N, C-alpha and C positions, 0 to 999 in steps of 0.2 A: 233653314227650310229645305227639306229633302226633295220635295216635288216642286217643280216650277208651276206656279199658279198664274193663269192668264186672267187679267182683269181689264174690263172696259170701264173707263171712268167718265161719267157725264158730269161736267162742271156746271153749277148754277150761276146765276147772274152775279152773285156776290164774289165769285172767283175772278171776275173781270172788272167789276166796278165797285167803288165805294161811294155811297150816297153823300158822304160829307165832302167829297172832292169834286172838282169841276168835270164835266163830261168831255174831256180832251183825250187825245191819243197819249199824251205824256202821263196823264193821271192813270189811264188804263194800264200802261206799261208798269207803272209803280205798283199797282194792285196785282198785276199778273206776276211780277217778280216775287211777291210774297206767296202767292198761290203756288208757284213753282217750287218753293222750298218744301212744301208738303208733298207735291208730286214726286220730287226727288227722293224724299224719305221713303215713299212707297216703293219706288224702283230699287233703291239701295237695300230694302228689306228682302229683296229676292223675287218680287213680283214682276211679271212681264205685263206692260200696260200699253193701252191705246187710249187716246184722249178725244172726247167729243165735247164741244162747247155750244152754248146758246149764242144768239146774236140779236135778240129782240130789240134792245135799246139801240144797238149799233146800226142795224138795218133801217130802223125807223128814222134815225138822224141822217143817215146817208140819203134816204129817199127825200126827206125834208129839204136837205141841202140841194139835191139835184132838182127838185121841183121849184125851189125858190130861185134858182139860177137859170131857169128854162128860157128866159128871154136873152140870155147871154150865150149859153151853150146847151145843146140838146140834153134833155133829162134822160137818165138811165132807166131801163126797164127794171121791174121788181126783181126778176131772177138774176140779172146782172149785178144788182146791188147786193144780193145774197152772196154771189160768188166773190165780190170784192171784200165783203166782211170776212169770209173764210180766209182770204189772203192776208188781211192785215191783222186779224186776231191770231191766226196761226203764226205769223211772223213774230208777234210779241211772245207767244208761248215758246217758239223755237229759241229765241234769244234768252228768255228767262230760265227755261228748263235746262238748256245746254250749260249755262253758267252754274246753275244750282247743282247739277250733276258733277261738273268738273271740280267744284269746291269739295266734293266728297270722293274725289279720285275715281269717279265712274265716268268713263269716256264712251258715250253713246251718241250716234246721230239722232237728231230730232227733225222730222220732216212733215210738212203739211201737204196733205193730198186734197186738192180742190175736188170735192166729191159731188157727183150727181146721184139723185135718188129718184127712181121711177115711182110715180103715183098714178092712180086711176082718174082719168079726166071726168068720170061719172061719180066720183066719190061724193057722198052726201055733204061733206064738209064745205063744198063750194056753194052750197045753198044756205049754210049756217056758219058764218065766220066766227071763230072763237079765240083765235090765237092773238094775244096782246103783243104789240110791238111799239117801239118808240118811247116817247116821253110820257110822264104822268101829268094829268091835268085835273083841275077842279071840275066839278060837274058843269058849272057855267061856261068855262073855257071849252069843255068838250062839246057842248051844244052849239057853240059858235063855229067850231071847227067842222062839225058834222054838217051844218047848214052851208058853210062856205065851200067845203071841199067834197062833200058827199061821202065822207068816210063813215064807217060804222064805229061808234064809240061805246064802250061799255066799262062799267066799274070793275076794277081788278083786285079782288081779294082784300078789300078794305084799304088798299094803298093809294087809290085815286082812279081817275078815268084814263083809258088808253084806246088807241085805235086797235081794232081787231080785224084779222084777215083770215081766209080759209086755212085750215090745218089738216090736210089729207093724211091718210095713213101711208107710211113708207112700205113699198112693195118689193123693191129690188135696189141694191146698191151697185151701181154700174162699175165702180172702181174697186170692188171687193177683192178681186184676184190680185191686184197690185198691192193692196194692204196686206194680204196674206203673204205675199212674197217678201215684203218688208219686215214682217213680224219678228223673225229670229234675230235680226241685227239692228233694228231701228225702232224708235218710239214714233209712232205715227199719230199725227193730229188729223182726224178724219171726220167726215159728216158734220162739219162745223155748221152751226145754225140749223141742224137737222138735215143738212145737205141741200143742194140746189134742187128744188122739185122740178122734174121734167116728165113729160108724157111721151109715150111711144107712138110714132106715126106709122101709117100703113106701109110706107116704103122702108121701114127699119130704122129711120133716123129718130132723134129725140128733139123735143122742143121745150124750152123753159116755160113755166107757168107761174102766175102771180099767186104765191102762197108761201107759207112758212111751215115746214114739217116740225113737229115737236121734237126737240133734241133728245129727250129721254126715250122716246119711241124709236128714233133713229139709232140711238146707242144700243137699244135692245136688239134691233135688227142686226147691227154690226156684231154684237156679242154672240148672237146665234150663229151668224155666218162664219165667225172665226173660231167657234167652239170654245168660248171663254168659260172659265170656271165660276167667275163672279161678275155680275153687273153691279157696279157701285155708282149710286146716284148721290152726288154731293149738293147740298142745299144750305139754307141758312139755319136750320134747326138740327139738333142732335138726334131726335127721334121723331117718327111719325106719331101724330096724336089724333084721338077722337075728341069731339067737343072742344075743338081748338079755340083758345082764348076765352073759354067759358069757365065759370067757377068749378065745374066738374071735369075739366080737361084731364085726359088720361094719356100719358105717354106709353108707347108700346115698344117693347124690346123684341118681340117675336110675333110673327103673323104667319099662319098657314094661308094657303091660297084661298080656301073657303072663307076664312075669317076676313081676309082682305076684300074679297068680292062682296061679302055681306056689308061691310062698312062702306064700300063704294056705293052699293045700292041704296043705302040709308042716307047718302048725301053728306058724309062726314068730311069729304075732301073737296076743296075749291077747284073748279074746272081750270082756272088759269094758273094754278099753283101746285098743290100737292096731288091732285087727281091724276094727271098724266104720269107723274113719278110712280105712283102705286100701280097704275095700269101697266106701265112698262115693266116694273119689277115682277108683277104677277105673270105677265105674258112670257117673260124669259124663263121663269121657273116652270111654268106649264109646258113649255116647248123644249126645255132642257132638263130632263129628269135628273135628280140628285145634285143639281147645281143650286146656287142661292143668289139672291139679290140683297144688297145692303143699301139702306137709305140713311144718311147721316150728314153732319156738317163737314165742310172742308177741314176745319180745325181739329176734328176728332177722327179723321180718316184712318190713321194708323191704329188708334185705340179700337175703332170699329172692326178693322181687319183682324185684330187680336181678340175679338169677342167681348170687349169691355164696355161698349156703348153702341149706339145706333139701333136701327130696326132691321132685323133679319127676316126675310120672307123666303120660306121654303115650301115644298109641296106637301110636307107632313110634319 
């Protein structure tokens, strides 16, 4: 590869958890180690990368544990739980990726940046929570939880019912200058869980707020800010599809911005699943002319970078 290509990689939930394994830290590290083999291959192919990950299940469990133990020890605020998940998920990625790189004789530091992302306190998302977090429940279980705890519970893309929280748009990454300084020498794990959402106060300080920023949209913002060549969103499927799971499902290898916007307006992509991925991909391409977004599975990431699979979204 003659030209160094900068790639921001957004990891889907399957890169951190395996549904067949228990929801433990040990099981997560086992999955992350496998994920890091693919990330190391991308790095060793000559790409410069930064990594963004989700935290929906993890922050949900951490909140649940904190609330359950509130009679023993004070429960942690939502934003603090978000920061804690950035730390422990990043720690696992640092361990796994550093080792995977070393096995390939590539010695690079891997560092987690606990990242704050400014949101607008008047964002409409605070009146319409949509971001699923935590465990999956049956409809009956969800109704009981909603009655007992006052949570808003919604069905999540045919996979079960989950708690939903506000998901405001990311406006500014506070630590972006630090990430830029790290770029040439270090693989940064940043904007974990979409970043800790904070609002700016009149005195110039910031304050955490109870919400979860979509990690794909945070990855898009980071990709813009560091002038990336590619925004790569890794998920459970090899390609974006319309009429998903229907007899007339159609997998898409290439989308223009206008085609993607048309399919979004027609409701082809689930709000808690593929929609934010396509939204982020489109936003990056619109704001970064002549760049591209790729949506594919973790396991096909190298093939997708080589143009062999995945869905590529470009401006024309």
